[in-house]
PDBQT receptor file of N, H, CA, C and O in Angstrom, charges set to zero:
ATOM      1  N   MET A   1      -8.600  -2.173  16.501  1.00  0.00    +0.000 N 
ATOM      2  CA  MET A   1      -8.211  -1.138  15.562  1.00  0.00    +0.000 C 
ATOM      3  C   MET A   1      -8.406  -1.655  14.128  1.00  0.00    +0.000 C 
ATOM      4  O   MET A   1      -8.035  -2.783  13.806  1.00  0.00    +0.000 OA
ATOM      5  N   ALA A   2      -8.976  -0.833  13.307  1.00  0.00    +0.000 N 
ATOM      6  H   ALA A   2      -9.277   0.084  13.569  1.00  0.00    +0.000 HD
ATOM      7  CA  ALA A   2      -9.255  -1.217  11.921  1.00  0.00    +0.000 C 
ATOM      8  C   ALA A   2      -7.976  -1.244  11.098  1.00  0.00    +0.000 C 
ATOM      9  O   ALA A   2      -7.048  -0.470  11.332  1.00  0.00    +0.000 OA
ATOM     10  N   GLU A   3      -7.947  -2.140  10.145  1.00  0.00    +0.000 N 
ATOM     11  H   GLU A   3      -8.701  -2.769   9.954  1.00  0.00    +0.000 HD
ATOM     12  CA  GLU A   3      -6.858  -2.181   9.166  1.00  0.00    +0.000 C 
ATOM     13  C   GLU A   3      -7.433  -1.725   7.832  1.00  0.00    +0.000 C 
ATOM     14  O   GLU A   3      -8.552  -2.085   7.467  1.00  0.00    +0.000 OA
ATOM     15  N   TRP A   4      -6.657  -0.936   7.119  1.00  0.00    +0.000 N 
ATOM     16  H   TRP A   4      -5.748  -0.644   7.415  1.00  0.00    +0.000 HD
ATOM     17  CA  TRP A   4      -7.084  -0.380   5.849  1.00  0.00    +0.000 C 
ATOM     18  C   TRP A   4      -6.217  -0.921   4.732  1.00  0.00    +0.000 C 
ATOM     19  O   TRP A   4      -5.015  -1.119   4.905  1.00  0.00    +0.000 OA
ATOM     20  N   TYR A   5      -6.831  -1.159   3.588  1.00  0.00    +0.000 N 
ATOM     21  H   TYR A   5      -7.808  -0.999   3.447  1.00  0.00    +0.000 HD
ATOM     22  CA  TYR A   5      -6.139  -1.718   2.431  1.00  0.00    +0.000 C 
ATOM     23  C   TYR A   5      -6.440  -0.875   1.198  1.00  0.00    +0.000 C 
ATOM     24  O   TYR A   5      -7.484  -0.231   1.102  1.00  0.00    +0.000 OA
ATOM     25  N   TYR A   6      -5.501  -0.896   0.261  1.00  0.00    +0.000 N 
ATOM     26  H   TYR A   6      -4.652  -1.419   0.339  1.00  0.00    +0.000 HD
ATOM     27  CA  TYR A   6      -5.701  -0.258  -1.028  1.00  0.00    +0.000 C 
ATOM     28  C   TYR A   6      -5.859  -1.357  -2.065  1.00  0.00    +0.000 C 
ATOM     29  O   TYR A   6      -4.982  -2.207  -2.220  1.00  0.00    +0.000 OA
ATOM     30  N   ASN A   7      -6.979  -1.336  -2.771  1.00  0.00    +0.000 N 
ATOM     31  H   ASN A   7      -7.692  -0.645  -2.645  1.00  0.00    +0.000 HD
ATOM     32  CA  ASN A   7      -7.243  -2.339  -3.795  1.00  0.00    +0.000 C 
ATOM     33  C   ASN A   7      -6.626  -1.843  -5.099  1.00  0.00    +0.000 C 
ATOM     34  O   ASN A   7      -7.081  -0.853  -5.672  1.00  0.00    +0.000 OA
ATOM     35  N   ILE A   8      -5.593  -2.536  -5.563  1.00  0.00    +0.000 N 
ATOM     36  H   ILE A   8      -5.224  -3.340  -5.098  1.00  0.00    +0.000 HD
ATOM     37  CA  ILE A   8      -4.870  -2.091  -6.756  1.00  0.00    +0.000 C 
ATOM     38  C   ILE A   8      -5.666  -2.307  -8.037  1.00  0.00    +0.000 C 
ATOM     39  O   ILE A   8      -5.368  -1.695  -9.062  1.00  0.00    +0.000 OA
ATOM     40  N   ARG A   9      -6.659  -3.158  -7.988  1.00  0.00    +0.000 N 
ATOM     41  H   ARG A   9      -6.902  -3.655  -7.155  1.00  0.00    +0.000 HD
ATOM     42  CA  ARG A   9      -7.485  -3.407  -9.175  1.00  0.00    +0.000 C 
ATOM     43  C   ARG A   9      -8.559  -2.327  -9.322  1.00  0.00    +0.000 C 
ATOM     44  O   ARG A   9      -8.749  -1.780 -10.409  1.00  0.00    +0.000 OA
ATOM     45  N   THR A  10      -9.260  -2.022  -8.223  1.00  0.00    +0.000 N 
ATOM     46  H   THR A  10      -9.105  -2.466  -7.341  1.00  0.00    +0.000 HD
ATOM     47  CA  THR A  10     -10.353  -1.050  -8.278  1.00  0.00    +0.000 C 
ATOM     48  C   THR A  10      -9.906   0.371  -7.933  1.00  0.00    +0.000 C 
ATOM     49  O   THR A  10     -10.625   1.341  -8.173  1.00  0.00    +0.000 OA
ATOM     50  N   LYS A  11      -8.677   0.472  -7.353  1.00  0.00    +0.000 N 
ATOM     51  H   LYS A  11      -8.093  -0.316  -7.158  1.00  0.00    +0.000 HD
ATOM     52  CA  LYS A  11      -8.139   1.756  -6.885  1.00  0.00    +0.000 C 
ATOM     53  C   LYS A  11      -9.020   2.373  -5.788  1.00  0.00    +0.000 C 
ATOM     54  O   LYS A  11      -9.159   3.592  -5.690  1.00  0.00    +0.000 OA
ATOM     55  N   GLU A  12      -9.605   1.499  -4.976  1.00  0.00    +0.000 N 
ATOM     56  H   GLU A  12      -9.492   0.509  -5.056  1.00  0.00    +0.000 HD
ATOM     57  CA  GLU A  12     -10.460   1.909  -3.865  1.00  0.00    +0.000 C 
ATOM     58  C   GLU A  12      -9.815   1.505  -2.547  1.00  0.00    +0.000 C 
ATOM     59  O   GLU A  12      -9.032   0.556  -2.489  1.00  0.00    +0.000 OA
ATOM     60  N   VAL A  13     -10.154   2.237  -1.490  1.00  0.00    +0.000 N 
ATOM     61  H   VAL A  13     -10.790   3.008  -1.537  1.00  0.00    +0.000 HD
ATOM     62  CA  VAL A  13      -9.704   1.911  -0.140  1.00  0.00    +0.000 C 
ATOM     63  C   VAL A  13     -10.767   1.037   0.517  1.00  0.00    +0.000 C 
ATOM     64  O   VAL A  13     -11.964   1.294   0.386  1.00  0.00    +0.000 OA
ATOM     65  N   GLU A  14     -10.318   0.004   1.222  1.00  0.00    +0.000 N 
ATOM     66  H   GLU A  14      -9.346  -0.205   1.328  1.00  0.00    +0.000 HD
ATOM     67  CA  GLU A  14     -11.226  -0.919   1.891  1.00  0.00    +0.000 C 
ATOM     68  C   GLU A  14     -10.877  -1.016   3.371  1.00  0.00    +0.000 C 
ATOM     69  O   GLU A  14      -9.704  -1.033   3.742  1.00  0.00    +0.000 OA
ATOM     70  N   GLU A  15     -11.889  -1.077   4.200  1.00  0.00    +0.000 N 
ATOM     71  H   GLU A  15     -12.843  -1.063   3.899  1.00  0.00    +0.000 HD
ATOM     72  CA  GLU A  15     -11.679  -1.322   5.621  1.00  0.00    +0.000 C 
ATOM     73  C   GLU A  15     -11.737  -2.824   5.829  1.00  0.00    +0.000 C 
ATOM     74  O   GLU A  15     -12.777  -3.446   5.612  1.00  0.00    +0.000 OA
ATOM     75  N   GLY A  16     -10.635  -3.402   6.245  1.00  0.00    +0.000 N 
ATOM     76  H   GLY A  16      -9.790  -2.897   6.422  1.00  0.00    +0.000 HD
ATOM     77  CA  GLY A  16     -10.542  -4.844   6.394  1.00  0.00    +0.000 C 
ATOM     78  C   GLY A  16     -10.362  -5.512   5.043  1.00  0.00    +0.000 C 
ATOM     79  O   GLY A  16     -10.430  -4.863   3.998  1.00  0.00    +0.000 OA
ATOM     80  N   LYS A  17     -10.133  -6.807   5.079  1.00  0.00    +0.000 N 
ATOM     81  H   LYS A  17     -10.078  -7.333   5.927  1.00  0.00    +0.000 HD
ATOM     82  CA  LYS A  17      -9.913  -7.575   3.848  1.00  0.00    +0.000 C 
ATOM     83  C   LYS A  17     -11.256  -7.923   3.228  1.00  0.00    +0.000 C 
ATOM     84  O   LYS A  17     -11.937  -8.848   3.671  1.00  0.00    +0.000 OA
ATOM     85  N   GLN A  18     -11.630  -7.172   2.197  1.00  0.00    +0.000 N 
ATOM     86  H   GLN A  18     -11.077  -6.420   1.837  1.00  0.00    +0.000 HD
ATOM     87  CA  GLN A  18     -12.892  -7.413   1.522  1.00  0.00    +0.000 C 
ATOM     88  C   GLN A  18     -12.691  -8.052   0.154  1.00  0.00    +0.000 C 
ATOM     89  O   GLN A  18     -13.639  -8.564  -0.441  1.00  0.00    +0.000 OA
ATOM     90  N   SER A  19     -11.461  -8.023  -0.342  1.00  0.00    +0.000 N 
ATOM     91  H   SER A  19     -10.691  -7.607   0.142  1.00  0.00    +0.000 HD
ATOM     92  CA  SER A  19     -11.154  -8.530  -1.676  1.00  0.00    +0.000 C 
ATOM     93  C   SER A  19     -10.064  -9.584  -1.600  1.00  0.00    +0.000 C 
ATOM     94  O   SER A  19      -9.540  -9.878  -0.525  1.00  0.00    +0.000 OA
ATOM     95  N   LEU A  20      -9.731 -10.143  -2.743  1.00  0.00    +0.000 N 
ATOM     96  H   LEU A  20     -10.156  -9.904  -3.616  1.00  0.00    +0.000 HD
ATOM     97  CA  LEU A  20      -8.644 -11.112  -2.811  1.00  0.00    +0.000 C 
ATOM     98  C   LEU A  20      -7.336 -10.473  -2.355  1.00  0.00    +0.000 C 
ATOM     99  O   LEU A  20      -7.059  -9.317  -2.677  1.00  0.00    +0.000 OA
ATOM    100  N   ALA A  21      -6.551 -11.212  -1.621  1.00  0.00    +0.000 N 
ATOM    101  H   ALA A  21      -6.776 -12.150  -1.360  1.00  0.00    +0.000 HD
ATOM    102  CA  ALA A  21      -5.274 -10.695  -1.124  1.00  0.00    +0.000 C 
ATOM    103  C   ALA A  21      -4.372 -10.235  -2.265  1.00  0.00    +0.000 C 
ATOM    104  O   ALA A  21      -3.606  -9.285  -2.105  1.00  0.00    +0.000 OA
ATOM    105  N   SER A  22      -4.457 -10.896  -3.405  1.00  0.00    +0.000 N 
ATOM    106  H   SER A  22      -5.080 -11.668  -3.535  1.00  0.00    +0.000 HD
ATOM    107  CA  SER A  22      -3.604 -10.519  -4.542  1.00  0.00    +0.000 C 
ATOM    108  C   SER A  22      -3.956  -9.144  -5.099  1.00  0.00    +0.000 C 
ATOM    109  O   SER A  22      -3.164  -8.564  -5.842  1.00  0.00    +0.000 OA
ATOM    110  N   ASP A  23      -5.130  -8.610  -4.755  1.00  0.00    +0.000 N 
ATOM    111  H   ASP A  23      -5.773  -9.081  -4.151  1.00  0.00    +0.000 HD
ATOM    112  CA  ASP A  23      -5.546  -7.284  -5.210  1.00  0.00    +0.000 C 
ATOM    113  C   ASP A  23      -5.267  -6.197  -4.189  1.00  0.00    +0.000 C 
ATOM    114  O   ASP A  23      -5.516  -5.022  -4.459  1.00  0.00    +0.000 OA
ATOM    115  N   LEU A  24      -4.753  -6.564  -3.015  1.00  0.00    +0.000 N 
ATOM    116  H   LEU A  24      -4.550  -7.518  -2.796  1.00  0.00    +0.000 HD
ATOM    117  CA  LEU A  24      -4.626  -5.609  -1.919  1.00  0.00    +0.000 C 
ATOM    118  C   LEU A  24      -3.191  -5.258  -1.577  1.00  0.00    +0.000 C 
ATOM    119  O   LEU A  24      -2.301  -6.109  -1.592  1.00  0.00    +0.000 OA
ATOM    120  N   ASP A  25      -2.986  -3.990  -1.271  1.00  0.00    +0.000 N 
ATOM    121  H   ASP A  25      -3.708  -3.299  -1.259  1.00  0.00    +0.000 HD
ATOM    122  CA  ASP A  25      -1.755  -3.514  -0.646  1.00  0.00    +0.000 C 
ATOM    123  C   ASP A  25      -2.127  -3.090   0.761  1.00  0.00    +0.000 C 
ATOM    124  O   ASP A  25      -3.153  -2.444   0.975  1.00  0.00    +0.000 OA
ATOM    125  N   GLY A  26      -1.289  -3.454   1.716  1.00  0.00    +0.000 N 
ATOM    126  H   GLY A  26      -0.456  -3.979   1.541  1.00  0.00    +0.000 HD
ATOM    127  CA  GLY A  26      -1.570  -3.084   3.090  1.00  0.00    +0.000 C 
ATOM    128  C   GLY A  26      -1.238  -4.245   4.007  1.00  0.00    +0.000 C 
ATOM    129  O   GLY A  26      -0.656  -5.236   3.564  1.00  0.00    +0.000 OA
ATOM    130  N   PRO A  27      -1.587  -4.142   5.236  1.00  0.00    +0.000 N 
ATOM    131  CA  PRO A  27      -2.509  -3.171   5.804  1.00  0.00    +0.000 C 
ATOM    132  C   PRO A  27      -1.830  -1.846   6.140  1.00  0.00    +0.000 C 
ATOM    133  O   PRO A  27      -0.616  -1.768   6.332  1.00  0.00    +0.000 OA
ATOM    134  N   PHE A  28      -2.660  -0.813   6.201  1.00  0.00    +0.000 N 
ATOM    135  H   PHE A  28      -3.645  -0.875   6.044  1.00  0.00    +0.000 HD
ATOM    136  CA  PHE A  28      -2.242   0.518   6.621  1.00  0.00    +0.000 C 
ATOM    137  C   PHE A  28      -2.993   0.846   7.902  1.00  0.00    +0.000 C 
ATOM    138  O   PHE A  28      -4.068   0.306   8.162  1.00  0.00    +0.000 OA
ATOM    139  N   ASP A  29      -2.410   1.744   8.705  1.00  0.00    +0.000 N 
ATOM    140  H   ASP A  29      -1.537   2.183   8.494  1.00  0.00    +0.000 HD
ATOM    141  CA  ASP A  29      -3.015   2.095   9.988  1.00  0.00    +0.000 C 
ATOM    142  C   ASP A  29      -4.194   3.041   9.858  1.00  0.00    +0.000 C 
ATOM    143  O   ASP A  29      -5.040   3.106  10.750  1.00  0.00    +0.000 OA
ATOM    144  N   SER A  30      -4.261   3.776   8.755  1.00  0.00    +0.000 N 
ATOM    145  H   SER A  30      -3.574   3.724   8.030  1.00  0.00    +0.000 HD
ATOM    146  CA  SER A  30      -5.344   4.736   8.604  1.00  0.00    +0.000 C 
ATOM    147  C   SER A  30      -5.864   4.731   7.164  1.00  0.00    +0.000 C 
ATOM    148  O   SER A  30      -5.191   4.287   6.233  1.00  0.00    +0.000 OA
ATOM    149  N   ARG A  31      -7.076   5.237   7.023  1.00  0.00    +0.000 N 
ATOM    150  H   ARG A  31      -7.622   5.598   7.779  1.00  0.00    +0.000 HD
ATOM    151  CA  ARG A  31      -7.675   5.371   5.700  1.00  0.00    +0.000 C 
ATOM    152  C   ARG A  31      -6.823   6.303   4.837  1.00  0.00    +0.000 C 
ATOM    153  O   ARG A  31      -6.638   6.062   3.644  1.00  0.00    +0.000 OA
ATOM    154  N   GLU A  32      -6.311   7.359   5.445  1.00  0.00    +0.000 N 
ATOM    155  H   GLU A  32      -6.462   7.555   6.414  1.00  0.00    +0.000 HD
ATOM    156  CA  GLU A  32      -5.494   8.334   4.724  1.00  0.00    +0.000 C 
ATOM    157  C   GLU A  32      -4.233   7.685   4.162  1.00  0.00    +0.000 C 
ATOM    158  O   GLU A  32      -3.866   7.933   3.013  1.00  0.00    +0.000 OA
ATOM    159  N   ASP A  33      -3.570   6.853   4.966  1.00  0.00    +0.000 N 
ATOM    160  H   ASP A  33      -3.868   6.651   5.899  1.00  0.00    +0.000 HD
ATOM    161  CA  ASP A  33      -2.375   6.157   4.478  1.00  0.00    +0.000 C 
ATOM    162  C   ASP A  33      -2.731   5.207   3.337  1.00  0.00    +0.000 C 
ATOM    163  O   ASP A  33      -1.997   5.109   2.354  1.00  0.00    +0.000 OA
ATOM    164  N   ALA A  34      -3.860   4.506   3.470  1.00  0.00    +0.000 N 
ATOM    165  H   ALA A  34      -4.456   4.585   4.269  1.00  0.00    +0.000 HD
ATOM    166  CA  ALA A  34      -4.280   3.593   2.407  1.00  0.00    +0.000 C 
ATOM    167  C   ALA A  34      -4.566   4.361   1.120  1.00  0.00    +0.000 C 
ATOM    168  O   ALA A  34      -4.284   3.866   0.029  1.00  0.00    +0.000 OA
ATOM    169  N   MET A  35      -5.123   5.563   1.237  1.00  0.00    +0.000 N 
ATOM    170  H   MET A  35      -5.352   5.965   2.124  1.00  0.00    +0.000 HD
ATOM    171  CA  MET A  35      -5.398   6.381   0.058  1.00  0.00    +0.000 C 
ATOM    172  C   MET A  35      -4.106   6.809  -0.631  1.00  0.00    +0.000 C 
ATOM    173  O   MET A  35      -4.090   7.034  -1.841  1.00  0.00    +0.000 OA
ATOM    174  N   ARG A  36      -3.029   6.922   0.133  1.00  0.00    +0.000 N 
ATOM    175  H   ARG A  36      -3.042   6.739   1.116  1.00  0.00    +0.000 HD
ATOM    176  CA  ARG A  36      -1.727   7.300  -0.403  1.00  0.00    +0.000 C 
ATOM    177  C   ARG A  36      -0.876   6.091  -0.779  1.00  0.00    +0.000 C 
ATOM    178  O   ARG A  36       0.312   6.244  -1.066  1.00  0.00    +0.000 OA
ATOM    179  N   ALA A  37      -1.450   4.910  -0.783  1.00  0.00    +0.000 N 
ATOM    180  H   ALA A  37      -2.415   4.786  -0.551  1.00  0.00    +0.000 HD
ATOM    181  CA  ALA A  37      -0.694   3.674  -1.011  1.00  0.00    +0.000 C 
ATOM    182  C   ALA A  37       0.194   3.729  -2.250  1.00  0.00    +0.000 C 
ATOM    183  O   ALA A  37       1.372   3.386  -2.141  1.00  0.00    +0.000 OA
ATOM    184  N   PRO A  38      -0.289   4.136  -3.414  1.00  0.00    +0.000 N 
ATOM    185  CA  PRO A  38       0.605   4.158  -4.584  1.00  0.00    +0.000 C 
ATOM    186  C   PRO A  38       1.828   5.057  -4.370  1.00  0.00    +0.000 C 
ATOM    187  O   PRO A  38       2.937   4.715  -4.781  1.00  0.00    +0.000 OA
ATOM    188  N   GLU A  39       1.617   6.197  -3.728  1.00  0.00    +0.000 N 
ATOM    189  H   GLU A  39       0.716   6.475  -3.395  1.00  0.00    +0.000 HD
ATOM    190  CA  GLU A  39       2.720   7.119  -3.447  1.00  0.00    +0.000 C 
ATOM    191  C   GLU A  39       3.697   6.518  -2.433  1.00  0.00    +0.000 C 
ATOM    192  O   GLU A  39       4.911   6.589  -2.620  1.00  0.00    +0.000 OA
ATOM    193  N   ILE A  40       3.171   5.933  -1.375  1.00  0.00    +0.000 N 
ATOM    194  H   ILE A  40       2.184   5.875  -1.223  1.00  0.00    +0.000 HD
ATOM    195  CA  ILE A  40       4.008   5.319  -0.345  1.00  0.00    +0.000 C 
ATOM    196  C   ILE A  40       4.832   4.182  -0.943  1.00  0.00    +0.000 C 
ATOM    197  O   ILE A  40       6.024   4.065  -0.657  1.00  0.00    +0.000 OA
ATOM    198  N   ILE A  41       4.217   3.356  -1.756  1.00  0.00    +0.000 N 
ATOM    199  H   ILE A  41       3.249   3.451  -1.988  1.00  0.00    +0.000 HD
ATOM    200  CA  ILE A  41       4.916   2.228  -2.372  1.00  0.00    +0.000 C 
ATOM    201  C   ILE A  41       6.006   2.722  -3.321  1.00  0.00    +0.000 C 
ATOM    202  O   ILE A  41       7.097   2.153  -3.358  1.00  0.00    +0.000 OA
ATOM    203  N   ALA A  42       5.723   3.767  -4.082  1.00  0.00    +0.000 N 
ATOM    204  H   ALA A  42       4.836   4.229  -4.052  1.00  0.00    +0.000 HD
ATOM    205  CA  ALA A  42       6.727   4.336  -4.993  1.00  0.00    +0.000 C 
ATOM    206  C   ALA A  42       7.911   4.896  -4.209  1.00  0.00    +0.000 C 
ATOM    207  O   ALA A  42       9.061   4.723  -4.610  1.00  0.00    +0.000 OA
ATOM    208  N   GLU A  43       7.630   5.566  -3.091  1.00  0.00    +0.000 N 
ATOM    209  H   GLU A  43       6.695   5.707  -2.764  1.00  0.00    +0.000 HD
ATOM    210  CA  GLU A  43       8.710   6.099  -2.243  1.00  0.00    +0.000 C 
ATOM    211  C   GLU A  43       9.585   4.973  -1.705  1.00  0.00    +0.000 C 
ATOM    212  O   GLU A  43      10.812   5.077  -1.711  1.00  0.00    +0.000 OA
ATOM    213  N   ARG A  44       8.961   3.908  -1.246  1.00  0.00    +0.000 N 
ATOM    214  H   ARG A  44       7.964   3.824  -1.242  1.00  0.00    +0.000 HD
ATOM    215  CA  ARG A  44       9.710   2.763  -0.714  1.00  0.00    +0.000 C 
ATOM    216  C   ARG A  44      10.534   2.096  -1.808  1.00  0.00    +0.000 C 
ATOM    217  O   ARG A  44      11.665   1.678  -1.562  1.00  0.00    +0.000 OA
ATOM    218  N   ALA A  45       9.985   1.995  -3.002  1.00  0.00    +0.000 N 
ATOM    219  H   ALA A  45       9.066   2.335  -3.202  1.00  0.00    +0.000 HD
ATOM    220  CA  ALA A  45      10.723   1.386  -4.114  1.00  0.00    +0.000 C 
ATOM    221  C   ALA A  45      11.935   2.221  -4.489  1.00  0.00    +0.000 C 
ATOM    222  O   ALA A  45      13.008   1.679  -4.751  1.00  0.00    +0.000 OA
ATOM    223  N   ARG A  46      11.767   3.550  -4.517  1.00  0.00    +0.000 N 
ATOM    224  H   ARG A  46      10.894   3.990  -4.305  1.00  0.00    +0.000 HD
ATOM    225  CA  ARG A  46      12.906   4.435  -4.824  1.00  0.00    +0.000 C 
ATOM    226  C   ARG A  46      13.999   4.287  -3.771  1.00  0.00    +0.000 C 
ATOM    227  O   ARG A  46      15.178   4.172  -4.106  1.00  0.00    +0.000 OA
ATOM    228  N   ALA A  47      13.606   4.289  -2.502  1.00  0.00    +0.000 N 
ATOM    229  H   ALA A  47      12.648   4.382  -2.231  1.00  0.00    +0.000 HD
ATOM    230  CA  ALA A  47      14.583   4.161  -1.416  1.00  0.00    +0.000 C 
ATOM    231  C   ALA A  47      15.297   2.821  -1.504  1.00  0.00    +0.000 C 
ATOM    232  O   ALA A  47      16.510   2.752  -1.304  1.00  0.00    +0.000 OA
ATOM    233  N   TRP A  48      14.566   1.761  -1.801  1.00  0.00    +0.000 N 
ATOM    234  H   TRP A  48      13.580   1.817  -1.963  1.00  0.00    +0.000 HD
ATOM    235  CA  TRP A  48      15.165   0.433  -1.919  1.00  0.00    +0.000 C 
ATOM    236  C   TRP A  48      16.144   0.402  -3.089  1.00  0.00    +0.000 C 
ATOM    237  O   TRP A  48      17.235  -0.154  -2.969  1.00  0.00    +0.000 OA
ATOM    238  N   ALA A  49      15.762   0.994  -4.214  1.00  0.00    +0.000 N 
ATOM    239  H   ALA A  49      14.875   1.446  -4.311  1.00  0.00    +0.000 HD
ATOM    240  CA  ALA A  49      16.633   1.005  -5.397  1.00  0.00    +0.000 C 
ATOM    241  C   ALA A  49      17.906   1.790  -5.119  1.00  0.00    +0.000 C 
ATOM    242  O   ALA A  49      18.992   1.385  -5.533  1.00  0.00    +0.000 OA
ATOM    243  N   GLU A  50      17.774   2.914  -4.420  1.00  0.00    +0.000 N 
ATOM    244  H   GLU A  50      16.891   3.243  -4.084  1.00  0.00    +0.000 HD
ATOM    245  CA  GLU A  50      18.958   3.700  -4.063  1.00  0.00    +0.000 C 
ATOM    246  C   GLU A  50      19.860   2.911  -3.133  1.00  0.00    +0.000 C 
ATOM    247  O   GLU A  50      21.081   2.931  -3.287  1.00  0.00    +0.000 OA
ATOM    248  N   GLU A  51      19.275   2.222  -2.178  1.00  0.00    +0.000 N 
ATOM    249  H   GLU A  51      18.283   2.207  -2.053  1.00  0.00    +0.000 HD
ATOM    250  CA  GLU A  51      20.044   1.424  -1.227  1.00  0.00    +0.000 C 
ATOM    251  C   GLU A  51      20.768   0.288  -1.957  1.00  0.00    +0.000 C 
ATOM    252  O   GLU A  51      21.933   0.016  -1.669  1.00  0.00    +0.000 OA
ATOM    253  N   GLU A  52      20.100  -0.364  -2.880  1.00  0.00    +0.000 N 
ATOM    254  H   GLU A  52      19.153  -0.142  -3.113  1.00  0.00    +0.000 HD
ATOM    255  CA  GLU A  52      20.699  -1.441  -3.660  1.00  0.00    +0.000 C 
ATOM    256  C   GLU A  52      21.834  -0.917  -4.525  1.00  0.00    +0.000 C 
ATOM    257  O   GLU A  52      22.829  -1.612  -4.732  1.00  0.00    +0.000 OA
ATOM    258  N   GLY A  53      21.695   0.296  -5.028  1.00  0.00    +0.000 N 
ATOM    259  H   GLY A  53      20.886   0.860  -4.860  1.00  0.00    +0.000 HD
ATOM    260  CA  GLY A  53      22.722   0.894  -5.874  1.00  0.00    +0.000 C 
ATOM    261  C   GLY A  53      24.004   1.199  -5.117  1.00  0.00    +0.000 C 
ATOM    262  O   GLY A  53      25.078   1.299  -5.709  1.00  0.00    +0.000 OA
ATOM    263  N   ARG A  54      23.881   1.345  -3.808  1.00  0.00    +0.000 N 
ATOM    264  H   ARG A  54      23.008   1.264  -3.327  1.00  0.00    +0.000 HD
ATOM    265  CA  ARG A  54      25.066   1.640  -2.975  1.00  0.00    +0.000 C 
ATOM    266  C   ARG A  54      25.788   0.390  -2.535  1.00  0.00    +0.000 C 
ATOM    267  O   ARG A  54      26.904   0.468  -2.020  1.00  0.00    +0.000 OA
ATOM    268  N   SER A  55      25.178  -0.753  -2.724  1.00  0.00    +0.000 N 
ATOM    269  H   SER A  55      24.271  -0.816  -3.142  1.00  0.00    +0.000 HD
ATOM    270  CA  SER A  55      25.787  -2.023  -2.250  1.00  0.00    +0.000 C 
ATOM    271  C   SER A  55      26.957  -2.435  -3.097  1.00  0.00    +0.000 C 
ATOM    272  O   SER A  55      27.574  -3.468  -2.837  1.00  0.00    +0.000 OA
TER     273      SER A  55
């Protein structure tokens, strides 16, 4: 099964690790999820911040 990554420097989706790990977010299970990486990461950050605020 292919792994998909979002390159934060180029803002491109890559199949497999084609760039430096420091430039990649992922892996994601699908190309579509990798394309939504900035949105997914923002959602996770909001949820984490809310959870931390309740501690």
